[in-house]
C-alpha positions in Angstrom: -12.7 81.3 -9.3 -11.7 80.3 -12.4 -7.9 80.6 -11.2 -8.7 79.0 -7.8 -9.8 76.2 -10.1 -6.6 75.8 -12.5 -4.8 75.5 -9.5 -7.0 72.7 -7.5 -6.5 70.9 -11.3 -2.6 71.7 -11.2 -2.0 70.4 -7.9 -4.3 67.5 -8.8 -2.6 66.3 -11.6 0.9 66.5 -9.4 -0.7 64.2 -7.1 -2.2 62.1 -9.9 1.3 61.5 -12.0 3.1 60.3 -8.6 0.6 57.8 -8.5 0.7 56.9 -11.9 4.8 56.7 -11.9 4.5 54.3 -9.2 1.5 51.8 -10.4 3.0 51.6 -14.0 4.6 48.2 -14.9 7.8 49.3 -16.5 9.9 52.8 -14.7 8.9 56.1 -16.1 10.5 59.4 -15.4 8.3 61.4 -13.1 9.0 64.5 -15.0 7.9 62.5 -18.5 4.8 61.2 -16.6 4.0 64.9 -15.6 4.1 66.2 -19.2 1.7 63.7 -20.6 -0.7 64.7 -17.8 -0.4 67.9 -18.6 -0.8 66.9 -23.0 -4.0 65.1 -21.5 -5.7 67.9 -19.3 -4.5 70.6 -22.7 -6.5 68.0 -25.0 -9.8 67.8 -23.0 -9.8 71.1 -20.9 -9.7 74.2 -22.2 -7.7 76.0 -19.5 -5.9 78.9 -21.5 -3.1 79.2 -18.6 -1.1 82.0 -19.5 1.4 83.7 -16.6 2.7 86.5 -16.3 6.7 86.1 -17.2 7.7 87.9 -14.2 5.4 86.4 -11.8 6.2 83.0 -13.0 9.8 83.4 -12.6 8.9 85.1 -9.0 6.6 82.3 -8.1 8.8 79.1 -8.7 12.0 79.9 -9.2 13.3 81.1 -5.6 11.9 78.5 -3.1 13.0 75.5 -5.7 16.8 77.4 -6.2 16.9 78.0 -2.3 15.9 74.8 -1.4 18.5 73.6 -3.8 21.4 75.2 -2.2 20.0 74.9 1.8 19.8 71.0 0.8 23.1 70.1 -0.9 25.9 68.4 0.8 28.5 71.2 1.7 31.5 69.0 1.9 30.8 67.1 -1.5 30.2 70.5 -3.1 33.5 71.8 -1.6 35.4 68.3 -2.3 34.6 68.7 -6.1 34.4 72.7 -6.3 37.2 72.7 -9.4 35.0 70.4 -11.0 31.9 72.1 -10.6 32.9 75.4 -11.4 34.0 74.0 -14.4 31.1 72.6 -15.2 28.5 75.8 -13.8 30.6 78.5 -15.5 33.0 78.0 -18.2 30.1 74.9 -19.6 27.5 77.5 -19.3 29.3 80.0 -21.3 30.8 77.3 -24.1 27.2 76.6 -24.3 25.6 79.9 -24.5 28.3 80.9 -27.3 28.7 77.8 -29.0 25.1 76.4 -28.7 23.8 80.2 -29.7 26.1 80.4 -32.9 24.9 76.8 -33.9 21.2 78.0 -33.4 21.6 80.9 -35.7 23.5 79.4 -38.3 20.5 76.3 -37.9 17.3 78.8 -38.4 18.7 81.8 -40.1 15.6 83.4 -39.0 16.0 84.0 -35.3 17.7 86.4 -34.4 21.1 86.2 -32.7 20.4 87.8 -29.7 17.2 85.2 -28.9 19.1 82.5 -30.0 22.0 83.2 -27.4 18.7 83.7 -24.8 17.5 80.2 -25.6 21.0 78.7 -25.6 21.4 80.3 -22.3 18.2 78.7 -20.9 19.0 75.4 -22.5 22.1 75.7 -20.3 21.1 74.5 -16.7 20.5 70.8 -15.7 17.9 69.7 -13.5 18.7 67.4 -10.9 15.1 66.7 -9.7 14.9 64.8 -13.8 18.5 63.0 -13.3 16.8 62.1 -9.4 13.7 60.5 -11.2 15.7 58.5 -13.8 18.4 57.4 -11.1 15.7 55.0 -10.2 16.1 52.7 -13.1 19.8 53.2 -12.9 21.8 54.0 -9.9 23.8 57.2 -10.0 27.4 56.9 -8.1 27.0 59.3 -5.0 29.7 61.5 -6.1 28.5 61.5 -9.7 25.3 62.6 -8.5 26.6 65.3 -5.6 28.4 67.2 -9.1 25.7 67.2 -11.0 23.5 68.6 -8.2 26.4 70.8 -7.5 26.4 72.1 -11.1 22.9 73.0 -11.4 23.1 74.9 -8.5 25.2 76.7 -9.8 24.6 77.0 -13.3 20.7 77.8 -12.7 22.3 81.3 -11.6 24.5 81.7 -14.1 22.7 80.5 -17.0 19.7 83.0 -15.9 21.6 85.7 -15.2 23.3 84.8 -19.0 19.3 84.8 -20.5 19.0 88.2 -18.4 21.7 89.9 -20.6 20.6 87.9 -24.0 17.5 89.6 -23.4 18.3 93.2 -22.9 20.6 92.9 -26.7 17.5 91.2 -27.8 15.3 94.5 -26.6 17.7 97.3 -27.2 19.5 96.1 -30.2 23.1 96.5 -29.0 26.3 94.3 -26.5 28.8 95.2 -25.1 31.0 92.7 -24.4 32.8 95.3 -21.5 29.4 96.5 -20.0 27.8 93.3 -20.1 31.7 92.3 -17.7 30.6 95.3 -15.4 27.2 94.4 -15.2 27.3 90.9 -14.8 30.2 91.2 -11.8 27.7 93.9 -10.0 24.7 91.7 -10.9 26.4 89.0 -9.2 28.1 90.5 -6.0 24.8 92.2 -5.2 22.4 89.2 -5.6 25.2 87.0 -3.4 26.0 89.8 -0.9 21.8 90.7 -0.5 21.0 86.3 -0.2 23.6 85.9 3.0 23.4 89.4 5.3 19.7 89.3 4.6 19.5 85.4 5.6 22.0 85.7 8.0 20.5 88.5 9.9 16.4 87.0 9.9 17.9 83.6 10.8 19.9 85.6 14.0 16.9 87.9 15.0 14.5 84.6 14.9 16.8 82.6 17.1 17.3 85.5 19.6 13.4 86.0 19.5 13.2 82.3 20.4 15.6 82.3 23.0 13.7 84.4 25.2 9.7 84.2 24.3 10.2 80.8 23.2 9.6 79.1 19.5 6.3 78.4 17.6 6.8 75.8 14.7 4.6 77.3 12.4 6.4 81.3 12.8 9.8 79.5 11.9 8.1 77.5 9.0 6.8 80.5 7.4 9.9 82.5 7.7 11.7 80.0 6.0 9.4 80.0 3.2 9.6 83.9 2.7 13.0 84.1 3.1 14.1 83.2 -0.5 11.3 85.9 -1.7 12.6 88.3 0.1 15.9 87.9 -0.8 15.0 87.7 -4.7 12.3 90.5 -4.2 15.2 92.7 -2.8 18.7 91.6 -4.7 16.3 92.6 -7.5 15.3 95.8 -6.2 18.8 97.2 -6.1 19.5 95.7 -9.6 21.0 92.8 -8.4 20.3 89.2 -9.7 17.4 87.9 -7.4 18.3 84.0 -8.7 21.9 84.3 -7.3 20.0 86.0 -4.1 18.3 82.7 -3.3 21.1 80.5 -3.9 23.3 81.8 -1.6 20.3 82.8 0.8 20.0 78.9 0.6 23.6 78.2 1.5 23.6 80.4 4.2 20.6 78.8 5.5 22.4 75.5 6.0 25.4 77.0 7.5 22.8 78.7 10.2 20.9 75.4 10.5 24.1 73.9 11.5 24.0 75.4 14.8 20.9 73.6 16.3 19.3 76.3 17.2 15.6 75.3 15.8 13.6 72.4 18.2 13.3 69.1 16.7 9.7 69.3 15.9 10.3 72.1 13.9 12.8 71.1 11.9 10.6 67.9 11.0 7.5 69.7 10.1 9.3 72.4 8.4 11.1 69.6 6.1 7.4 68.5 5.5 6.8 71.7 4.1 10.0 71.6 2.0 8.9 68.6 0.4 5.6 69.2 -0.3 6.7 72.9 -2.1 9.4 70.8 -3.7 7.0 68.1 -5.4 4.1 70.6 -6.5 6.2 73.5 -7.9 8.3 71.1 -10.0 5.4 69.2 -10.9 3.1 72.2 -11.6 5.4 73.4 -14.1 5.9 70.2 -15.8 2.2 69.9 -16.1 2.1 73.3 -17.7 4.5 72.4 -20.2 2.2 69.2 -21.0 -1.2 71.2 -21.0 0.6 74.0 -23.5 2.2 71.4 -25.9 -1.5 71.0 -27.7 -1.6 74.7 -28.0 1.5 75.1 -29.4 1.8 72.3 -32.0 -1.3 73.6 -33.1 0.7 76.6 -34.0 3.4 75.2 -35.1 2.7 75.0 -38.8 2.5 79.1 -38.2 5.7 79.2 -36.4 7.5 76.9 -38.2 7.2 79.1 -41.0 9.7 81.6 -39.5 12.6 78.8 -40.2 11.2 79.5 -44.1 9.6 76.3 -44.0 6.1 74.6 -44.4 6.2 71.1 -42.7 5.6 71.1 -39.3 8.0 68.4 -38.9 10.9 70.6 -39.3 10.7 71.6 -35.8 11.5 67.4 -34.7 14.6 68.1 -37.2 15.6 71.2 -35.1 14.9 70.0 -31.7 17.2 66.8 -32.1 19.7 68.9 -33.7 19.6 71.1 -31.0 20.0 68.5 -28.6 23.0 66.9 -30.5 24.7 70.0 -30.8 24.1 70.8 -27.0 25.5 66.9 -26.1 28.7 67.3 -28.4 28.9 70.3 -26.2 29.0 69.1 -23.2 30.6 65.7 -23.7 33.6 67.9 -24.9 33.6 70.3 -21.6 33.1 67.4 -19.6 36.0 65.5 -21.3 38.4 68.7 -21.2 37.0 69.2 -17.4 38.2 65.6 -16.2 40.9 65.7 -18.1 42.4 69.3 -16.1 41.7 67.4 -13.2 43.5 64.5 -13.8 46.1 66.5 -15.1 46.6 68.3 -11.9 47.0 65.1 -9.2 50.5 64.1 -9.0 51.5 60.7 -10.2 50.7 59.5 -13.3 47.2 60.4 -15.4 44.9 58.5 -17.5 42.6 59.8 -19.7 39.1 59.7 -18.3 36.7 57.1 -18.9 34.6 57.4 -22.0 31.6 56.2 -20.5 32.2 57.7 -17.5 32.1 61.1 -19.9 29.1 59.9 -21.4 27.0 59.5 -18.6 27.6 62.9 -17.4 27.3 64.2 -20.6 23.5 62.7 -20.6 22.5 63.6 -16.9 22.5 67.2 -18.7 19.1 66.5 -18.3 17.1 69.6 -18.9 14.2 70.9 -16.9 12.4 73.3 -14.7 14.4 76.0 -14.6 14.6 75.9 -18.8 10.7 75.8 -18.4 10.2 79.1 -16.0 13.4 80.6 -18.2 11.9 80.1 -21.5 8.7 81.6 -20.4 10.1 84.4 -19.3 11.0 86.4 -22.9 8.9 88.9 -23.0 5.9 89.2 -25.6 6.8 92.1 -26.8 9.6 94.9 -27.6 9.8 98.1 -26.3 8.2 99.6 -29.4 5.1 97.3 -29.1 5.8 95.2 -31.6 5.8 91.3 -30.9 9.2 90.1 -29.3 10.9 88.0 -32.6 10.2 84.4 -32.7 9.4 83.9 -29.3 7.0 81.3 -29.7 9.3 79.3 -32.0 11.8 79.8 -29.3 9.7 78.2 -26.6 8.5 75.4 -28.4 12.8 74.2 -29.2 13.1 74.4 -25.6 9.8 72.7 -24.9 11.4 69.7 -27.5 15.0 70.2 -26.0 13.8 69.3 -22.3 11.8 66.2 -23.7 13.7 64.8 -25.7 16.7 65.1 -23.1 14.8 63.1 -20.7 14.0 60.4 -23.1 17.4 60.2 -24.3 19.2 60.1 -20.4 16.1 57.5 -19.7 17.2 54.9 -22.0 21.2 55.6 -22.5 21.9 56.0 -18.1 21.0 52.7 -17.3 23.0 51.6 -21.0 26.0 53.6 -19.6 26.2 52.6 -16.1 25.4 49.0 -16.4 28.8 47.0 -15.2 30.8 50.5 -15.4 33.4 50.0 -12.8 33.7 52.9 -10.9 36.4 54.4 -8.4 35.7 53.2 -4.9 33.8 55.7 -2.8 34.3 56.5 1.0 32.2 54.3 3.1 30.3 56.1 5.7 29.7 53.0 8.1 33.0 54.0 10.0 31.8 57.4 10.5 28.5 56.9 11.5 29.2 54.7 13.8 32.1 57.4 15.6 29.5 59.7 15.8 27.0 57.3 17.5 29.5 56.0 20.0 30.5 60.0 20.5 26.8 60.8 21.2 25.8 57.8 23.0 29.0 59.1 25.4 27.3 62.9 25.1 23.9 62.0 26.3 25.2 59.4 29.4 27.6 62.4 30.7 24.2 64.8 30.4 22.3 62.6 32.2 24.8 61.6 34.7 24.9 65.9 35.3 21.4 66.2 35.6 21.0 63.5 38.0 23.3 64.7 40.2 21.7 67.6 39.9 18.2 66.6 40.9 19.7 64.0 43.9 19.1 66.6 46.3 15.1 66.6 45.6 12.2 65.1 46.7 12.4 62.9 43.8 16.1 62.0 43.7 15.6 58.3 43.8 12.8 58.8 41.5 15.5 60.7 39.3 17.9 58.4 39.9 15.7 55.2 38.7 15.0 57.2 35.8 18.7 58.3 34.5 19.9 54.7 35.4 17.2 53.0 32.9 17.6 55.4 30.0 21.6 54.9 30.6 20.3 51.1 30.1 18.3 51.9 27.6 21.7 53.4 25.8 23.4 50.6 26.3 20.9 47.7 26.2 17.8 49.1 23.8 15.1 47.9 26.9 11.8 48.3 26.3 9.8 50.1 28.9 7.5 48.5 31.7 3.7 49.5 32.5 2.3 49.7 36.0 -1.3 49.3 37.2 -3.1 50.4 39.7 -1.3 52.8 42.4 1.7 51.9 40.9 0.7 53.4 37.9 0.2 56.9 39.4 4.1 56.8 40.6 4.6 55.6 36.8 3.0 58.8 35.3 5.2 60.9 37.5 8.6 58.5 36.7 7.1 58.6 33.0 7.5 62.7 33.1 10.9 62.2 34.5 12.0 59.7 32.2 10.8 61.9 29.3 12.3 64.7 30.7 16.0 63.5 31.4 15.5 61.5 27.6 15.5 64.8 26.2 18.2 65.9 27.5 19.8 63.0 26.7 18.5 63.3 22.9 19.5 67.4 22.8 22.8 66.3 24.3 23.6 63.7 21.1 22.2 66.5 18.6 24.8 69.5 20.0 27.2 66.6 19.7 26.6 65.9 16.0 26.0 69.6 15.2 29.5 70.1 17.0 31.0 67.0 14.8 29.6 68.7 11.6 30.3 72.3 12.3 34.6 71.0 12.6 33.8 68.7 9.6 34.3 65.6 11.5 30.9 64.8 10.1 29.8 65.4 6.4 26.4 67.2 6.4 24.8 64.1 4.5 25.6 61.8 7.7 24.6 64.8 9.8 21.1 65.2 8.9 20.3 61.5 8.8 21.0 61.5 12.4 19.6 64.8 13.3 16.5 63.6 12.0 16.4 60.4 13.7 16.7 62.0 17.0 14.1 65.0 15.6 11.9 62.3 15.5 13.0 60.8 19.7 12.6 64.4 20.7 9.0 64.2 19.1 7.6 61.2 20.8 9.2 62.6 24.3 7.8 66.2 24.1 4.1 64.4 23.2 3.8 66.6 20.0 
C-alpha cells in the first residue's frame, strides 16, 4: 500500500509542477520546478523512496531512450551525422577521461574508477531540459536537432562507459584491450537485438492486423513492451540494453514509415507515449528533489570523505566540476565545428564563439544522469560499502541543478540577437506535399466512383464524390437535411464518409511514399500525417 501511495504522490507532484511552471510570472524550466516540489515533499513527508538500481534503470531508461529514437527526425540526424557523432562519441570519451582525471585530482579520496563512473554519468545531455529552457530563448531548429541527436547517442555511450567504470571499481582491474573488445560486443549485440526484435515484432503485428483487423489497445501495448523486451533480451546475452532500446526506437521509426497502423491507433498511441514521457521524466526530477534534503542532511558526514569538515566544500566541488565540464565541452565543440568547416570546400572561417558557447551551455544534465548515478551499487563484491557512493550521488545532483540554472540564464543572453545561418524553408516542401496529396485523393475518388457506377447507389456515389472533390478545392461546408430527405442524407453521409476515408488514406499513402523516398522530411511528414489521422478519426466516428 505504501508503494502505491508513493507512486500516486509522485504522479501528483508531476501534475502540480506542470501547472506551476505555466502560472509563475517568470519563466522557470520545468525540471527546476519539479526538483523544488520534490524537495518540499522531502521536507514535509517521509517517503523514504529507495529503489533497487537495476529496477530503477529498467523502469525509466528503456522507454525514454526508445521514444527519443522513435521521434527524432531521421533526415536531420543524417544531415549532421558527423557533428553528432563527434559530440556523442568523441566528446563522451573526452569527458570521461578528462573529467574523471580532474575529479580524482580535485577529490583524491574518491577512487579513480568511481571518478570515471561519475564522469560517465555526467557526459550525457538531456534534450528535455533544454526544450524547457528553450521556451525563454527559442533555440534554432538545426541546433536543437543536433542536441537531440547527440543526446540520443551519448546516453548510450555514456552509460556503457559507466558500466565499465563500475566493473573496474568492483574488480579493481581494468584492461583497455579487454574493454575495447567488450565494448564492441556490447554495442553490436545491443544494436542487433534492438533492430531484429523490433523488426520481427512489427512485421508479425502488421501481418496479424492485415488478416484479423487492428485493435488500437493491443497495438499501443505492443509499442510499450518493445523497449523493455529489447532491453532485457540484450542484457540477457551480455549486450547493451541501452543501445538496444535506442536501436529499437530508430527501427520503429523506419517501420512506421510504411503507414500500416490506422490513424486512430497513431493518435491514441502518441497520447499514451506523451503521458509516459511526461511522467517518467517528471518522476525522475521529483525524486531528485525528494532525496535532496536527506542527502544534504548527510552532507556533513559525506564531505568528510574529501578531508574537509565544512559542508560548503560540496558547493565548491560542484561548481568546479561544472566549470571543468563546460571547458571540456567548449573545447570539443569548437574543434568539432572547426573540423566541419575545414571539410567544406572553399574558404573557411572560425566558428562564432557565441554559437560555440550556446552549444556548450546547452549541454544540460538531466534525467539520464540521475538515473545513471542511482545505479551505483550499494556494496562491493565482498560486501563492503561501495566507496564514495553518497558523495558521487550528491555531486551528480548538484551538477544537474547547476547546469540547469546556468543554461537558464546563459542561453537567452547568448542567443539574443545572434545571427545564425539561414535555415531551410519547409513551406514550399509542405505546399508541394499538400498539392500532391490532394491530387492523389481526387484520383482515388474518381477510381472509387467508377467502380461503384453500376450499383443502385451510383447517383449518390457520384454526388458524394463530386462534393468531396469540391471540398478539396474550395472547402465547402456540409449541408444538413430535414424530414424525409434526412433519411437519404443519412445514407448519403455514410457514403460520403466512406469516400472521405478513401481520400484520406490516399493522401496519407502519398505522404508516406514521399517520406520513404526522402522527398519529404520526417518532421513535415509527421505534421501532415497527424492532420490526416485526426480527419480519419472524425470520419470513422471513433
